[in-house]
C-alpha positions, 0 to 999 in steps of 0.5 A, a space after each residue: 233704181 229699185 230699192 233692192 238694188 240699193 241694198 246689194 253689196 251691203 253688210 247686214 249692219 249697213 242694210 239695217 241702217 239704210 232701211 231705217 226711215 222714220 224715228 231717231 237712228 244712231 249709226 256708230 261708224 268706226 274708221 273706214 267702215 263705209 259710213 259715207 256709202 251708208 249715208 248716201 244709200 240711205 238717202 237714195 233708199 228713202 227717196 225710193 220709198 216715197 220720201 220727197 227729196 226736197 224734204 231731206 236735210 243732210 248736214 256735214 262739217 266740210 264742203 268737201 264732204 258735202 260735195 262728195 255726198 252729192 256726187 255719190 247720190 247723183 251716181 246712184 239716182 241722178 240729181 235728187 234735189 236734197 239739201 246737202 250742206 255744212 252747218 254754216 252754209 245751211 245757216 247762211 242760206 236760211 238767214 238770208 231769208 230770216 235775217 230781219 228776224 234777228 235784226 239784219 238785212 239779207 245782204 249781210 257779209 260773212 267775215 272770215 278769220 282775217 276779217 274778224 281779226 281786223 275788227 278785233 284790232 280796231 276794237 283794241 285800238 278804240 279801247 286803247 288796249 295793248 295788242 301784245 297783252 290782248 293778242 288778237 288771235 287769242 282774243 278771237 279764240 276766246 270770243 269763239 269759245 264764248 259763242 260756242 258756249 252761248 255766253 253773251 257779252 253781258 254774261 261774260 262781263 257778269 262772270 268776269 273775275 279779274 281785270 283781264 276777263 273784264 276787258 275781254 268781256 268789253 272787247 267781246 261787247 264792242 266786237 259784236 257792236 262793230 259787226 252789227 254796224 258793218 252788217 256782218 256776221 262771223 262764222 259763229 254768229 251764223 249758227 247763233 242767229 239761226 238758232 235765235 230765228 228758230 226760237 220764233 214759232 212761225 220760223 220753226 214751223 216753216 222749217 219743220 214743214 220744209 224738212 221731214 227727215 234730217 241726217 247729221 254726219 260726224 255728230 261727235 264733232 257738234 258743239 252746244 249750238 249745233 246740238 240745239 239747232 239739230 234738236 230744234 229742227 228734228 222737232 217732235 217727229 225726230 226723224 233724225 239720223 246721226 252718224 259718228 264715232 266717239 273714238 274720233 271726237 277730236 275737236 273739244 278745243 273748239 267747242 265740240 262736245 263728245 257727250 252729244 253723241 254719248 247721250 244721244 240715246 238719253 235725248 231720244 229714248 226710242 232710238 235705234 242703234 246700228 254699229 258699223 264695225 267692219 273696216 274696209 281701209 286698213 290691214 289687220 296689224 294697223 287695226 290691232 294697234 289702233 284698237 289696243 290704243 283706244 281701249 284705254 279710253 273710258 268716254 266711248 261707246 263699246 264697239 268692235 273693229 275688224 277687217 277682212 283685209 290681209 295681215 299686212 306689214 308690221 307697224 314700225 316705231 322708230 326712236 331717233 336722236 333729234 328732229 333733224 335725224 327724224 326728218 331725214 329718216 322719214 324722208 328716206 322712208 318715203 323715198 323707199 315707199 315711192 321706189 316700191 311703187 306707192 304714188 306720192 299722193 298716197 303718202 301722208 305725213 302727220 304731226 300734232 303741232 305745225 312747227 314740226 313741219 319745218 324740218 320735214 320740209 327742209 329734208 323733203 326739198 333736199 331729197 327731191 320729194 315733192 310735197 304740199 302742206 295743207 294749211 299753207 296760204 289757202 287760195 281764197 286767202 291770197 292777197 290778190 284774191 282777197 282784194 278782188 273779193 273785197 270789192 265785190 263784198 263792198 258792193 253787195 254789203 256797203 256797210 262792210 268796213 273790212 272790205 271798204 278799208 281793204 279796197 279804198 286805197 287798192 290800187 294806190 290812190 293817195 288815200 291815207 289812214 287819216 282820210 279812212 278814219 274820217 270816213 269811218 267816223 262820219 259813216 258811223 255818226 251819220 248812219 251812212 253806208 260807205 257807198 253812199 258816203 263816197 257819193 257825198 264826199 264833196 260835202 265833207 268839211 272834215 276832208 281837205 280838197 286833195 283827200 276829196 279828189 282821191 276819194 272821188 277817184 275811188 268813186 269813179 272806180 266803183 262807177 266803172 264796176 257797177 256798169 256790169 250786172 252782178 251775174 253771171 259771176 264769172 263775167 262780173 269778176 273779169 269786168 271788175 278786174 278790168 275796171 279796177 285796173 288790177 292787173 296793172 296794179 300787180 304789174 307795177 308791184 311784182 315781177 317774174 314768177 311772183 307776178 305770174 303766180 298772182 295773175 294765174 290766181 286771178 284767172 283761177 278765180 274767173 274759172 271758179 266763178 264760171 264753174 259756180 255759174 254753171 252749177 248755181 243760180 244765186 249769183 254774186 251773193 251766193 258765190 261770196 257766201 260759198 267762198 267765205 265758208 271754204 276751209 283749208 281741207 276743202 281746197 286741198 286736192 290730192 296732187 302727185 305730192 306727199 301731203 304734210 298736215 296736222 293730225 286734226 286736218 287728217 280727219 276723214 282722209 286716207 293714205 296708202 302709207 302714213 308717217 306720224 312724227 313727234 310721239 313725245 310727251 308734251 307734243 302728243 299728248 300735248 303739254 296743255 292736256 296732261 292735267 285733264 283726263 278728258 283732254 288726255 283721252 282726246 289726245 289719245 283719240 287724235 293719235 287713233 285718228 292718225 293711225 286709222 288713216 293708214 291703209 297698208 304702211 304705218 311709220 311712227 317716230 319720236 326723238 330723244 332730244 328736240 329743239 323747241 321754243 328756243 331751247 333743246 330738251 331731252 324728250 320722253 317717249 309718248 305714253 301712248 306708245 306703251 299702249 300699242 304694245 309694239 317693238 321699238 327700233 332705233 334708227 341710225 345713230 346720230 354720229 353716223 348721220 351726215 346732214 348736207 345742205 
């Protein structure tokens, strides 16, 4: 394709961004401004201008976004050979090569949230700490905050000011030691260890030689570690293009630093700045409301936002009496939209906190509205899938304690917790991996004969699994399920629809593995790595159902019709954010993101009273509603609503 053709149909601002090749570039892209198109056309343009595709690194935040970028690029110029990846996938890939530089073997496991929580529970047990006082999810969040801020266990202990902080630092230290023992990393470790590897001159030089040009999407969502990774990879040449929008920075609670994008021009003084201000998504009325809202923020880069789309229908704001009436009202509005010809898959319902979905789901079921909740039990988190994957992970990394504990008595082999604890202790004391250990079980004096026989049965299962090569991955998983007799295990424990669903999930795993074989050549390790890095939004498919999701999960999506529930003080903005100007501005940005997902129809609701956290309280409308400067209507009074179950 000629370079000229790549510029056809682009606005002057888009062309300016596409044609900039060397040196730093900041693309400030408003919502619905064709950012992805600009990124893909820019990559294609660079290749047409002679930049080697294998020297281009493009980084996104979700596998879904990376996949979309690859597909669009392929439609433009065919298979290009660029390295398009998420931060975590990129780090995982290169850590397989540089693992020894950070004290790991290349077969390390990647622990997901559940695995990390189990390690934390094990650590709490070993330290004899109460898990009701040190709740594992909260501890995990604290450890993640430490890592995103590059605080080591030693630093955490040094700055601990009270008993709880001291114990958290000790948990953090033991947690990291346990991950090392298991030859495993959590998601945050992938970034930290890659950054550690890049501190070594020869590793950094190799990466500079490999990648001459770097693109980073959603730069406003980068945290400290990601920022330092990008700066290191960009090097002195700084052929770095970042795209993003400070007005859509909504992940401060997980370490994102809005100043990374606000200060980009300070970090790269000679950078070029391009503003994409034309919106292709929303009506004029929706955009006007969004702009009035976001202008109340101070932490932002000035940019306009306009559209040549129609004026559109008015943005509707409704006050309702209580949460049940709110859910009924939204359900009836959705039925009206569907009757008008809007497909269910084109309708999104957003809320600030997950708990608001329960009443919505009840009324959707009552009204016969098919829906899907993004953030439910994700495919790769389902029991039967995690069981099968755990077998594979143990064979790839025999030090993986979480996988070993999951599979040794699945299906049931009469192996109790006491036996498992003995095996874990022996493995730790002797420095053995778990596969080695089960092949030496006859020599363990700590186990009774009956326990040894049970472990030998597990060993025989491993023998059967290992009769098959690890590749193709699809064939391996089918063999594994047969060798483990996992279908029989499910048939013993489940019946009817639940059995059918679980067996169907196994078949879907085989399909996913076969698709992986068709598209990738790095075998079982690569498949397990990819699976470990999948998020809820990556798994979501826009089915013929209304989508329910949090405002955070809605980022990057669009719907013809959107309803946003719960615009009340304490919910949006959240009660935890009311005392900080920066956090309040992030809450406003979150509302802005929700508004700008809507193409044609936007409904916003709030209640006068709501039952939350075990009590009913009177609610105050969100202060953000005043900033929209739009009329508020009252829904049908409560006394006229008859809710039927």
